[in-house]
N, C-alpha and C positions, 0 to 999 in steps of 0.2 A: 650602684649608682649608674645612671644612664649618661652617655656622652651627648654632646650637642647634636641636634638634628642636622643631617647631611644636606647640603644645598648643592645640587648638581654634581653628582659623583664623577662625571666625566671630566669636570674641570680640574680634578686632581690627578689626571692621567700622568703628569710629569713625575708624580711621587709613587707611581705604581711599580711594584717589583713583580715581574712575570717569571714564572718557573715552568719550563716546558715539561710535559709529562710524556712518558713512553707507554704506549698501549701494548700489552702482551697477551697472547692467547695461551692459556694454560694447556700444556700438552702432557699427558700422563699415561700411566698404565704400561705402555710398551717401551722396550729399550730404545727403539728407533725414535719414538716420540720424545723421550728424554734427551736423546742426542740432538734432535731438532731444536729443543729448548735451549740447550747449552750453546749450540751454534748461533742461535738468535741473540743470546746475551753477549756472546763474544763480538758479534758483528756490530751491535749497538752499544757496546760498553762505554764509549767515549762520546757518543753523539749528543748526550744530554747537554753538556756544557758547551760543546762546539756549536750548537745551534742557538745558544743564548748570547745576548749582547750585554754590555755594561748596564746594570740596573734591571736585568731580567734573570729568571731562575727556572727550575723545574720541579715538578711534583707528580707523583702517581699514586693512585689510591684504591685499594680494596682491603677488606679485612673481614667483614661480617658476611657470613654465608657466601663465600667466594665460589664461583663456578668456573666459567671458561674465559672470562675477560676482566681485566682490571688495569689500574694505572699506578705508576710509582715514580718517585723522584729522588734526586740526590740531596743529602744534607751532610754536614760534617759536624763532628763532636770532638772537643779537646784541643790541646795545644802541644805540639803541632796538630793540625786537623786530621781526623780519621774519617774517611768517607763511607757513607751508608746509603743504601737505597731503601726508602720507606714508603709505606702506603699513607696517603693523606686522607684522614677519615673524619667526616663530619658527624659520625655517630658515637665517637669517643673523645676523650680529652687528654689522654696521657701520651707521652713520648717514651718509647722503650726500644732497646736493641739488645742483641745477645751479648753476654759477657764472655770474655776469654776463658773464664773459669766455669762456664756452663758445662754440665755433665751429660746433657742429652745429645744423642747422635744428630738430631735435627739441627742443633746449633752449628755443627761443624760443616754444614753445607751452605752456611752464610758467613758474611763478614762479622767478626766478633770484636767488641770494644776492648782494647788493651789499656785499662785505666792506669797501669803503672807507667805507661809511656806518655801520659798527659800531665803537664806541669800544673794545670789549672783544675785538676779533678779533686773533688772532696767526697769521701765516702760518708753516707748517712747510715747510721745503725738502725735501720728500719726495713722490714721485709714487706712484700706485697704479693697479691695474687690477682690475676685477671683472666677472663675467659671471653672468647669470641666464637662466632659460628664456625670458624675454620680451625680453631685450636685453643689451647690454654697454656698459661705460663706462670711461673713464680720466680721471684728474685729479690734483689736488694735495690736500694735507692742511692743515687749519687747526684752531685751537682757539677756542671761544667759549662763551657762556652759552646753554644750550638749555633751553627750558621745555616741559613736557608738562602743560598745564593749570596746576595749582598746584605741580607738582614742578619743581624747578630743579636742573640739573646744571651746575656751574661748571667752566670750563676744559675743556670736553668736546672730545675729538678727533673730527673728522668729515671726510668727503670732500667736495670740490667738483669736480664733473665739468666737464672742459674739452672733452670729446668723448664723444658717446654715440650709440647707435643702438638702435632697436627700441622706444622709449618714446613715440613721437609720439602714438599714439592712446589712451594711458593717461592718465586724468585726474589721477593723483597726481603730485606733483613729485619725490619721492625715496622713500627706503626707510629705516626705522628697525628695525634688527635686534635681536632679543631672545633670541638663542641664546647659547651659552657663549663665553667669550673665545677659545678655541682656534679658533673658526670665523671669526675676524676676518681680513680681507684687509689691513687698514690697520695692524694690529699695535698697536692701542691698547686701552684699557679701554672695553668697551661701556657704553652709557649706563645700562643697568639696574644694572650693577656699580658705576658711579659714584654713582648715586642711593643705593644702599645704603651705600657707603663714606662719602658725605657726610652721611648721616643723614636723607635726604629721605623714606625709607620705613622703617617699623618692622620689617617682616618681608620676607625675600627671596622674595616670592610675587607672581605676577601671574596674571590669569585673563581669559578671553574669553567673551563672550556675543554670538553673531552672530544678528541678527534674521532671520526667515524670509520676511516678506512686506511689510515697510515700509522706507522709506529711513532713518528714525531708529529709535532704540531699542537698537542694538548698543553694547556697551561693552567696553573693556579696563580692568581694575581692577588697581591696584598696592597692595601692602601687606597683602592679606588676601582674604577671600572673602565675597561677599554672597549669602547663601543664597536670597534671593528670586528669583534668576535660574535656579535649578534645583529639581527635585523628586526626592524619594527620597534614596538614599544616594550620597555622593561616594566613588567607588571609587578607591583609590590603586594606581598601577602603577609599580614601580621602573624606572628607566632602565637600558638595557643598559650604557651607560657614561656617566659625567658629562662628556659632550662635546657631545652633541646631544639634542634632545627626541625620542629614538627608543626604543621599547619593544618587547618581544617580543610577537608576536601568535600565538595558538594555531592558528587556522585561519579560513578564509572559507567560508561555506556558504550554500546556498539550499535550502529545503524539506527540510532534514535531511541533505543531501548536500554533502560538501566539494567546492568548486569551485576553490579556490586555497589557497596557504599550507599545503600538505600537510606535516604533521610540524613546523609552526612556521615563522615568518619574522620579519622586522623591519617595524615600522610607524613612520613618522615623522609626528608631528603638525605640520602645516605650515599656519599661518594665511595664508601668502603664496601658497598654491596654491589655485586655484578648485575643482579637481576631485579625484577620487580617481584615483591613478595607480599602475600596477603593471607587471610584466613582460608583454610583448606577447602571448605565447601564452596566458597565463592570463587576461588581459583579454579577448582575443578569444573564449576559451571561455565566459567569463561573459556577454559580450554575446550570444553565440549562444544560450545557454540562456534569456536574457531574451526573445529573438526580435527583437532590434534589427537594423535594416537600415543598412548603411554608406552614407553620402552625404557625399562629401568627407572631411574629417577627423573627422566626427562619426558617431554611430550613432543612428538615429531610431526612434521607435515612434509608433503612433497615440495622440494625446492622449486619445482616448475609451477606450483600453485600459489607461491607467495604473493605474486602480484594480484591475485584474485581475492585475497583475504581481506576482511574488513579492518578499518582502523579502530583503535580503542581510544575513546575520549575520556580524559581525566579533567573534570570540571573543578577548578580551584578558585575560590573567591569570585564566582560568577563568570569566569573565563575558561573557555575550552582549550585544552592542550591535547590535540590529536596525536596519536602515536601510530604511524602507518605500519603495515605488516613488515615492510623492509627494515624497520627499526626494531621491532620486537621479535624478529626471528634471527637466529644465530646459527652459523655453520660450525659443526664440530670438526675435529681433526680428520674425519673420514669424508667430509664434504656433505654430510647429511644435515638437514635443517631442523632445529628444534625451537620451541617457543621460550622466550626469555622471561617466563613468569612461573613462579613456583610457590609452594605452600611455605608460609612462615611458621615454623614449629615452636616458636617462642610464644606462649600464650599471653594475651594482653586483656585488660579489663574492658577495653573498648575496641571496636573494629579499627585496626591499624594496618595501613599499607606502607611498605617500604619502597620508595621510589629510588632504585639504584641506578647504575650506569646505563642500563637500557633506556631509561627515561632521560637521564641527565646528558646523554650524548645528543639527544634531540633538542634539549633546552638548556641554554646557557643559564647558569645559576649564580646568584649573588647572595652573600651572607652578611647581613648588616647588623653587627653587634650593637652599634650605637642606637639603633631604633628598633631592635628586636623584630626583624622582618627578613623575608627572603624575596629576592627579585628573580623573575623568570622571563625569558625571551627566547624566540626562535634562534637557535644557533646557526651560524653561517656554514 
C-alpha cells in the first residue's frame, strides 16, 4: 500500500530526526595502522551524541563491498539500552548485531548484545543466515526496543549473530538495513516500516548527507528533508520497482563520449558500499581511459595529476550528475591515490551499477518510500 503523495518535504522539517554520521577510513594490514584505527575510535567515541541536539541523531553506513571509506552511527537496543555502532545500509533490510554468545573471534572485537540484561527482550526460535560483500553471518532472532536517537521502534525483530566471518577489521558492530521489506532475510518488518507504522515519523522519507573531509557532519535524517544540506533543485527519479532503491540510468560518459551503460542500465543507490561498482569490462575500460595503473586490487593515479583528470558523468532521468576526479579518487593510508571504481563481482541479469559513497558524498540523496522514488541534489 502506498502512502499519500508528499507535498513539500521541506515543510516537514520540524518533524525531521537527524543522526550525525562518522566518516572512518579503514586502516588495515600493519600493526601501526590498526593502532591508528583504535586511536581514532577512542578520540571520536563520544562525539556522535555530543554533536547532536534534541530531535537529531547519527548514522554511518557501509557493508557491501567495503573498501577504504564508510559511515556508521549509534543506536541502542534493549532495556536498559545497550549502545551499538551500525552501518545504515540502503541495499539491505535487516538489523543485526553480535550476540554475547557468538562463538566467532570476530564478534569479540565488537560490542555484543547481552540479551539476559534486557527486560524487554524476547527470543524467537528461528535461525537465519545472511551474506554481504564484506562477510557472512548466521544467528538467531529476537525482539526488543530499538532506538535511533529520539526514534523508538518497539518490539523490533532483529538478528543476533552467533557465528560470523569477515567483519573483524570493520569498526561497526552490526548493520541496520533501510531497503524494502522484500529484501529481508529474517522475514520481519524492517525498522523503517515499524517506525512509520508506530507513528514515530510523520512521513515515509529518509535522506543521507555524507561529509567529504571531516569525521563529523554526516547525517541520516528521517521524516523529511533539510534543504540546508543541498543546493539547487532536488531532482526526483522513479524506482524501477518498489522493491529496491534501484533506478534507470541513461548512460555514463567522459568528455562527451559514452563509456558505459550504452542504451541504459540500472543504478542502485547503496549507502553501504564505499565505491562505485560495475561490470568488469566496462569498469576496466573506464579505468583505462582515466589512465589508472593496476596495483593489487586497486587502480592508481599520480596524486599530482588528479586535477587534470576528466569528470565522469552519470546521466539519470535525463539529468547529468558529474563526478569530478577529486571526488572519485581516494588516498590510501600511504598517501597514494587510487580510483574509487571497481568491478562488481556479483553477476546480474542486466547491466547494473552500484553508486556507493563515492557518488553519494557528491550528491545528497533522499529515499521516498511513500512515492517509490529517489531524490538527488548537489550536496553542500
